[in-house]
C-alpha positions in Angstrom: 58.7 157.2 6.8 59.5 153.8 5.3 55.8 153.4 4.4 56.0 156.6 2.4 58.9 155.3 0.4 56.9 152.1 -0.3 53.9 154.3 -1.4 56.1 156.2 -3.8 57.6 153.0 -5.2 54.1 151.6 -5.8 53.2 154.9 -7.5 56.3 154.6 -9.6 55.4 151.1 -10.8 51.8 152.2 -11.4 52.8 155.2 -13.4 55.3 153.2 -15.5 52.4 150.8 -16.3 50.1 153.6 -17.2 52.8 155.0 -19.6 53.2 151.5 -21.1 49.4 151.2 -21.6 49.2 154.5 -23.4 52.3 153.9 -25.5 50.9 150.5 -26.5 47.6 152.0 -27.5 49.4 154.7 -29.6 51.5 152.0 -31.3 48.4 150.0 -32.2 46.7 153.1 -33.6 49.8 154.0 -35.6 50.0 150.5 -37.0 46.4 150.8 -38.0 47.0 154.1 -39.7 49.9 152.7 -41.8 48.0 149.5 -42.6 50.2 147.1 -40.6 47.3 145.7 -38.7 43.6 145.3 -39.5 40.9 147.3 -37.6 39.6 144.3 -35.7 43.0 143.3 -34.3 43.8 146.9 -33.4 40.5 147.6 -31.6 40.6 144.3 -29.8 44.2 145.0 -28.6 43.4 148.5 -27.5 40.2 147.5 -25.8 42.0 144.8 -23.9 44.2 147.3 -22.1 41.7 150.2 -21.6 40.0 148.7 -18.5 43.2 147.7 -16.8 44.5 151.2 -17.4 41.4 152.7 -15.9 41.7 150.4 -12.9 45.4 151.2 -12.2 44.8 154.9 -12.6 41.7 154.8 -10.2 43.6 152.8 -7.6 46.5 155.2 -7.8 44.2 158.1 -7.3 42.5 156.5 -4.3 45.9 155.6 -2.9 46.9 159.2 -3.0 43.6 160.2 -1.3 43.9 157.7 1.5 47.5 158.7 2.2 46.7 162.4 2.3 48.9 163.3 -0.7 46.7 166.1 -1.9 48.7 167.5 -4.8 49.0 164.2 -6.8 45.4 163.4 -5.9 44.0 166.7 -7.1 46.0 166.4 -10.3 44.7 162.9 -11.0 41.1 163.3 -9.8 39.7 165.0 -12.9 41.2 162.3 -15.2 39.8 159.6 -12.9 36.4 161.3 -13.0 36.6 161.4 -16.8 37.5 157.7 -17.0 34.6 156.8 -14.7 32.3 158.9 -16.8 33.5 157.2 -20.0 33.1 153.8 -18.4 29.6 154.4 -17.2 28.5 155.7 -20.6 30.2 152.6 -22.2 32.2 154.9 -24.4 35.6 153.7 -23.2 36.0 151.0 -25.9 36.9 151.6 -29.5 34.3 150.4 -32.0 35.7 148.3 -34.9 33.4 149.9 -37.5 34.2 153.5 -36.4 37.9 153.2 -35.8 39.0 154.8 -39.1 36.7 157.7 -38.7 37.9 158.5 -35.1 41.5 157.6 -35.7 43.0 161.1 -35.4 40.9 162.0 -32.4 41.8 158.7 -30.6 45.5 159.4 -31.3 45.3 163.0 -29.9 43.4 161.6 -26.9 46.2 159.0 -26.3 49.0 161.6 -26.8 47.4 163.9 -24.3 47.1 161.0 -21.8 50.7 160.0 -22.4 51.8 163.6 -21.7 49.7 163.7 -18.6 51.2 160.4 -17.3 54.7 161.6 -18.1 54.1 164.7 -16.0 52.8 162.5 -13.1 55.9 160.3 -13.6 58.2 163.3 -13.1 56.3 164.2 -9.9 56.5 160.6 -8.6 60.2 160.3 -9.4 60.9 163.5 -7.6 58.9 162.5 -4.5 60.5 159.0 -4.5 64.0 160.4 -4.6 63.4 163.0 -2.0 61.7 160.5 0.3 64.6 158.1 -0.1 67.2 160.8 0.6 65.3 162.0 3.6 65.1 158.5 4.9 68.8 158.0 4.5 69.6 161.3 6.1 67.5 160.5 9.1 69.0 157.1 9.4 72.5 158.6 9.3 71.6 161.1 12.0 70.2 158.3 14.2 73.4 156.3 13.8 75.6 159.3 14.7 73.5 160.1 17.8 73.5 156.5 19.1 77.2 156.1 18.5 76.8 153.3 15.9 78.7 153.3 12.7 
């Protein structure tokens, strides 16, 4: 049971990082839209965090599969497949010359991913709290049965 708590804590940290990656990409795109940053800097900053985001999301999906947590795995599997498909086609990076043309589509894509990661965050928080509470309840029952206080 303790390992499950560790799993959900690792998932919590991973989902927080995924939300941070998506928010950072949205901030860079918004800065580009309002001319606070040039296209080269914006695309290089976004491209620097795309691959780590894909890696963290893929590892989290594999972790859910290996620990037999089917609901989070089935929710994350299509996004992981889409990320793998983008990576294999080399379409995961933003092109400097095309960034203004695709700005609205990139922002919509990042907003959808941010919403998806926030939904996953709610699931992970719920499971983390329920696992911690169940672990504490079971520990209290064990202490009462053994006569220890």
